[in-house]
ROFIVO-340789 format. One line per 5 residues: number of its first residue (from 0); their letters; for each residue x, y, z of C-alpha. Coordinates in Angstrom, 1 decimal, always signed. Example, Ala and Ser with C-alpha at 12.3 -4.5 7.8 and 13.67 -1.06 7.14 Angstrom:
BEGIN
0> AS> +12.3 -4.5 +7.8 | +13.7 -1.1 +7.1 $
END
This chain:
BEGIN
0> XXXXX> -77.7 +17.8 -46.6 | -77.4 +14.7 -44.5 | -74.8 +16.2 -42.2 | -77.5 +18.3 -40.8 | -80.1 +15.7 -40.3 $
5> XXXXX> -81.5 +14.9 -36.8 | -83.7 +12.1 -35.6 | -87.4 +12.5 -35.1 | -87.0 +11.8 -31.5 | -84.4 +14.7 -31.2 $
10> XXXXX> -86.9 +17.0 -33.0 | -89.9 +15.9 -30.6 | -87.8 +16.8 -27.6 | -86.8 +20.2 -29.0 | -90.2 +21.2 -30.2 $
15> XXXXX> -91.8 +20.5 -26.8 | -93.4 +23.8 -26.4 | -94.9 +24.0 -29.7 | -95.8 +20.3 -29.8 | -97.6 +20.5 -26.4 $
20> XXXXX> -99.6 +23.6 -27.5 | -100.8 +22.2 -30.8 | -101.5 +18.7 -29.5 | -103.6 +19.9 -26.5 | -105.4 +22.3 -28.6 $
25> XXXXX> -106.3 +19.7 -31.3 | -107.1 +17.1 -28.5 | -109.6 +19.5 -27.0 | -111.3 +20.0 -30.4 | -111.2 +16.5 -31.7 $
30> XXXXX> -112.4 +14.8 -28.4 | -113.3 +11.1 -28.8 | -116.7 +10.4 -29.9 | -117.4 +13.9 -31.2 | -119.2 +14.3 -34.5 $
35> XXXXX> -117.6 +16.3 -37.4 | -120.0 +19.3 -38.0 | -119.9 +23.0 -38.9 | -119.2 +23.8 -35.3 | -116.3 +21.4 -35.0 $
40> XXXXX> -115.0 +22.6 -38.3 | -115.0 +26.4 -37.2 | -113.7 +25.6 -33.9 | -110.7 +23.8 -35.6 | -110.2 +26.8 -37.8 $
45> XXXXX> -109.7 +28.9 -34.9 | -107.4 +26.5 -33.2 | -105.2 +26.3 -36.2 | -105.0 +30.1 -36.5 | -104.2 +30.4 -32.8 $
50> XXXXX> -101.5 +28.0 -33.3 | -99.8 +30.6 -35.6 | -100.3 +28.5 -38.7 | -101.7 +31.6 -40.2 | -105.0 +32.8 -41.6 $
55> XXXXX> -104.1 +32.2 -45.1 | -102.5 +28.7 -44.5 | -105.4 +27.7 -42.3 | -108.1 +28.8 -44.8 | -106.5 +26.6 -47.5 $
60> XXXXX> -106.1 +23.5 -45.1 | -109.8 +23.8 -43.9 | -111.1 +24.1 -47.5 | -109.2 +21.0 -48.3 | -110.8 +19.5 -45.2 $
65> XXXXX> -114.2 +20.6 -45.8 | -113.9 +19.2 -49.4 | -112.7 +15.9 -48.2 | -115.5 +15.6 -45.5 | -118.3 +16.4 -48.2 $
70> XXXXX> -116.7 +13.5 -50.4 | -116.8 +11.3 -47.5 | -113.0 +10.9 -47.6 | -112.9 +12.0 -44.1 | -115.5 +10.5 -41.8 $
75> XXXXX> -114.6 +10.7 -38.1 | -112.4 +13.1 -36.0 | -109.7 +10.5 -35.7 | -109.0 +11.0 -39.4 | -108.6 +14.6 -39.2 $
80> XXXXX> -105.1 +14.8 -37.7 | -103.6 +12.3 -40.1 | -105.3 +14.4 -43.0 | -103.8 +17.6 -41.8 | -100.3 +15.9 -41.4 $
85> XXXXX> -100.4 +14.6 -44.9 | -101.3 +18.0 -46.6 | -99.1 +20.1 -44.6 | -96.2 +17.8 -45.6 | -97.1 +18.2 -49.3 $
90> XXXXX> -96.4 +22.0 -49.1 | -92.6 +21.4 -49.3 | -90.8 +20.0 -52.5 | -87.6 +18.4 -51.8 | -85.4 +20.5 -54.1 $
95> XXXXX> -86.6 +23.7 -52.5 | -84.7 +22.7 -49.1 | -81.4 +21.8 -50.5 | -78.5 +24.1 -49.9 | -77.3 +25.5 -53.2 $
100> XXXXX> -73.7 +24.7 -54.0 | -71.5 +26.6 -56.3 | -70.4 +24.6 -59.5 | -66.7 +25.8 -59.0 | -65.0 +27.9 -56.3 $
105> XXXXX> -66.5 +28.6 -52.9 | -70.0 +28.4 -52.1 | -71.2 +31.8 -50.8 | -73.8 +32.2 -48.1 | -75.0 +35.7 -47.4 $
110> XXXXX> -76.9 +35.8 -44.1 | -79.2 +38.6 -43.0 | -81.7 +39.4 -40.3 | -82.7 +41.8 -37.7 | -80.6 +42.1 -34.4 $
115> XXXXX> -81.6 +39.7 -31.9 | -82.8 +37.0 -34.2 | -79.9 +34.7 -33.6 | -78.2 +35.5 -36.7 | -74.5 +35.4 -35.6 $
120> XXXXX> -75.1 +32.1 -33.6 | -76.8 +30.6 -36.5 | -73.7 +31.5 -38.8 | -71.7 +29.8 -36.1 | -73.9 +26.7 -36.2 $
125> XXXXX> -73.6 +26.5 -40.1 | -69.9 +27.0 -39.9 | -69.4 +24.2 -37.1 | -71.4 +21.6 -39.1 | -69.6 +22.3 -42.4 $
130> XXXXX> -66.2 +22.3 -40.8 | -66.8 +19.1 -39.1 | -67.5 +17.4 -42.2 | -63.9 +18.7 -43.5 | -65.0 +21.6 -45.5 $
135> XXXXX> -62.8 +24.5 -45.5 | -64.9 +27.5 -44.1 | -64.3 +31.2 -43.9 | -66.6 +33.4 -42.2 | -66.8 +37.3 -43.0 $
140> XXXXX> -67.7 +40.0 -40.3 | -69.5 +42.5 -42.4 | -71.4 +43.8 -39.5 | -68.9 +46.5 -38.8 | -71.2 +49.1 -37.5 $
145> XXXXX> -71.5 +47.3 -34.2 | -68.2 +46.4 -32.6 | -69.7 +43.7 -30.4 | -70.9 +41.9 -33.6 | -67.2 +41.5 -34.9 $
150> XXXXX> -66.1 +40.6 -31.6 | -68.7 +38.0 -31.3 | -68.0 +36.4 -34.5 | -64.4 +36.4 -33.9 | -64.9 +34.6 -30.5 $
155> XXXXX> -67.1 +31.9 -32.5 | -64.5 +31.5 -35.3 | -61.6 +30.9 -32.7 | -63.8 +28.5 -30.8 | -64.8 +26.5 -34.0 $
160> XXXXX> -61.3 +26.8 -35.5 | -62.5 +28.4 -38.8 | -60.9 +31.4 -40.4 | -62.5 +34.9 -40.2 | -62.0 +38.0 -42.4 $
165> XXXXX> -62.7 +41.3 -40.6 | -61.8 +45.0 -40.6 | -61.7 +47.7 -37.9 | -64.8 +48.7 -36.4 | -66.8 +51.2 -38.8 $
170> XXXXX> -65.1 +50.0 -41.8 | -67.1 +49.8 -45.1 | -69.0 +46.3 -44.8 | -68.8 +45.9 -48.8 | -64.9 +46.3 -48.5 $
175> XXXXX> -65.0 +43.2 -45.9 | -67.0 +41.3 -48.4 | -64.6 +42.2 -51.4 | -61.7 +41.0 -49.3 | -63.5 +37.8 -48.1 $
180> XXXXX> -64.1 +36.7 -51.6 | -60.5 +37.3 -52.5 | -59.4 +35.3 -49.6 | -61.8 +32.5 -50.2 | -60.6 +32.1 -53.6 $
185> XXXXX> -56.7 +32.3 -52.6 | -57.2 +29.9 -49.8 | -59.5 +27.4 -51.6 | -62.3 +27.7 -49.3 | -65.2 +25.6 -49.8 $
190> XXXXX> -67.7 +27.9 -48.0 | -67.5 +31.6 -47.3 | -70.4 +32.6 -45.0 | -70.9 +36.4 -44.7 | -72.4 +38.0 -41.6 $
195> XXXXX> -74.3 +41.3 -42.2 | -75.4 +44.1 -40.0 | -78.4 +43.3 -38.1 | -80.8 +45.7 -39.2 | -84.5 +46.9 -39.0 $
200> XXXXX> -86.4 +45.7 -42.2 | -87.9 +49.1 -42.1 | -84.5 +50.9 -42.3 | -84.2 +51.8 -46.0 | -80.4 +53.1 -45.7 $
205> XXXXX> -79.5 +49.9 -44.1 | -81.1 +47.7 -46.5 | -79.5 +49.4 -49.3 | -76.0 +48.6 -47.6 | -77.2 +45.1 -47.6 $
210> XXXXX> -77.7 +45.2 -51.3 | -74.5 +46.7 -52.0 | -72.8 +43.8 -50.1 | -74.7 +41.4 -52.4 | -73.6 +43.2 -55.5 $
215> XXXXX> -70.0 +43.3 -54.5 | -70.0 +39.5 -54.0 | -71.9 +39.0 -57.3 | -69.2 +40.8 -59.1 | -66.4 +38.8 -57.6 $
220> XXXXX> -67.5 +35.5 -57.9 | -69.8 +33.9 -60.7 | -73.1 +33.1 -59.3 | -72.6 +34.4 -55.9 | -74.2 +34.7 -53.5 $
225> XXXXX> -75.1 +31.0 -54.1 | -77.6 +31.3 -50.9 | -79.2 +34.3 -49.4 | -80.4 +33.1 -45.9 | -82.7 +35.1 -43.6 $
230> XXXXX> -82.5 +34.3 -40.1 | -85.9 +34.7 -38.4 | -86.7 +34.4 -34.7 | -89.5 +31.7 -34.4 | -90.7 +33.3 -31.0 $
235> XXXXX> -92.0 +36.5 -33.0 | -94.6 +34.5 -34.8 | -96.4 +36.5 -37.5 | -94.1 +39.3 -37.4 | -91.4 +37.1 -38.8 $
240> XXXXX> -93.5 +36.9 -42.0 | -93.3 +40.8 -42.3 | -89.7 +40.9 -42.1 | -89.4 +38.2 -44.6 | -91.4 +40.0 -47.1 $
245> XXXXX> -89.2 +43.2 -46.8 | -85.9 +41.5 -46.9 | -87.0 +39.3 -50.0 | -88.0 +42.5 -52.0 | -84.4 +43.9 -51.4 $
250> XXXXX> -82.1 +40.8 -51.6 | -84.0 +37.9 -53.2 | -84.0 +35.6 -50.1 | -83.5 +32.0 -51.2 | -84.1 +30.3 -47.7 $
255> XXXXX> -84.9 +30.8 -44.1 | -83.1 +29.8 -41.1 | -85.7 +29.6 -38.3 | -83.9 +30.2 -35.0 | -84.9 +29.6 -31.3 $
260> XXXXX> -87.6 +26.9 -32.6 | -87.0 +25.1 -29.4 | -87.8 +27.9 -27.1 | -91.3 +28.9 -28.6 | -94.9 +27.7 -28.5 $
265> XXXXX> -95.4 +29.2 -32.1 | -93.7 +26.7 -34.2 | -96.6 +26.6 -36.7 | -95.0 +29.7 -38.2 | -92.9 +27.4 -40.2 $
270> XXXXX> -96.0 +26.2 -42.1 | -97.2 +29.9 -42.6 | -93.8 +31.0 -44.0 | -93.8 +28.5 -46.8 | -97.4 +28.8 -47.8 $
275> XXXXX> -97.5 +32.6 -47.7 | -94.1 +33.5 -49.0 | -93.0 +30.4 -50.9 | -89.7 +30.8 -49.3 | -88.3 +27.4 -47.9 $
280> XXXXX> -87.3 +26.9 -44.4 | -84.0 +25.4 -45.0 | -82.6 +25.1 -41.5 | -84.0 +25.3 -37.9 | -82.1 +26.4 -34.7 $
285> XXXXX> -82.9 +24.0 -31.8 | -80.6 +24.9 -29.2 | -77.7 +27.1 -27.9 | -75.0 +24.5 -28.8 | -73.2 +24.7 -32.2 $
290> XXXXX> -74.6 +21.4 -33.2 | -78.1 +22.5 -32.4 | -79.1 +23.0 -36.2 | -81.1 +20.8 -38.3 | -81.8 +20.7 -41.9 $
295> XXXXX> -85.5 +21.1 -42.2 | -87.4 +17.8 -42.9 | -91.1 +18.4 -43.4 | -92.0 +14.8 -42.7 | -90.2 +14.7 -39.3 $
300> XXXXX> -91.3 +18.3 -38.4 | -95.0 +17.8 -39.0 | -94.9 +14.3 -37.0 | -93.1 +15.9 -34.2 | -95.4 +18.7 -34.3 $
305> XX> -98.7 +16.8 -34.4 | -98.0 +13.6 -32.7 $
END
């Protein structure tokens, strides 16, 4: 969606920590005049793993690079960086990254994630961008177990000028979801964004509550939820992949919102998530302001990361 797009220069600025780490580590390995040999390739492999690209993804990249080197398609160290860029970009088909839209009625976006990942703030960012484009957006406070969560979403809704559906603290989260679906239809909403309780991915009873919310929504609106977005904290690195695996088993996650990407030197996790889980990163959080969210663009991202 073009409304979430950001310039390459914007991304370079916000990915400063990761960009600096990856660029400096690659520069030390691919120093000018150094010949490609087994020592260099092994050192490069260790570097990519250290940049949170992940063991599985790095192994795939290095296999491709070694094959290209033996075929004389890559001959010098200054050809390695462009080679890595192009192969990493190819991991993301365009259709995977598009936000799914309902054919009729409101588009329902169910948002999940562990406490502290930036889930509620990410919901506010999505609501802000969509409402600025003239869309009628409703948010639903289904995180009823934590009073502060309802309060936080209420503050955001008032600040952004979007409608909110909420119940008293401790109410049944599925009941909030039910009422939100009814309201979305009655009020002609374009988007309904459901906040859910921040839960540990290892807490089985809480995961079952999340499944219940999803099932209630599915019964109310055909095809809903149209998106199940999981918010992950980019600063947690490889731990984010463990979270994504458990959530996907429970609620069939359709996309990732990778929050706090501007505050980490571990942005290579974006590449590992796609390759290991085959779940597309659809949005990235790049700051604290409501507008600091971008649709994930692999071309711009990779260029910003490896430039």
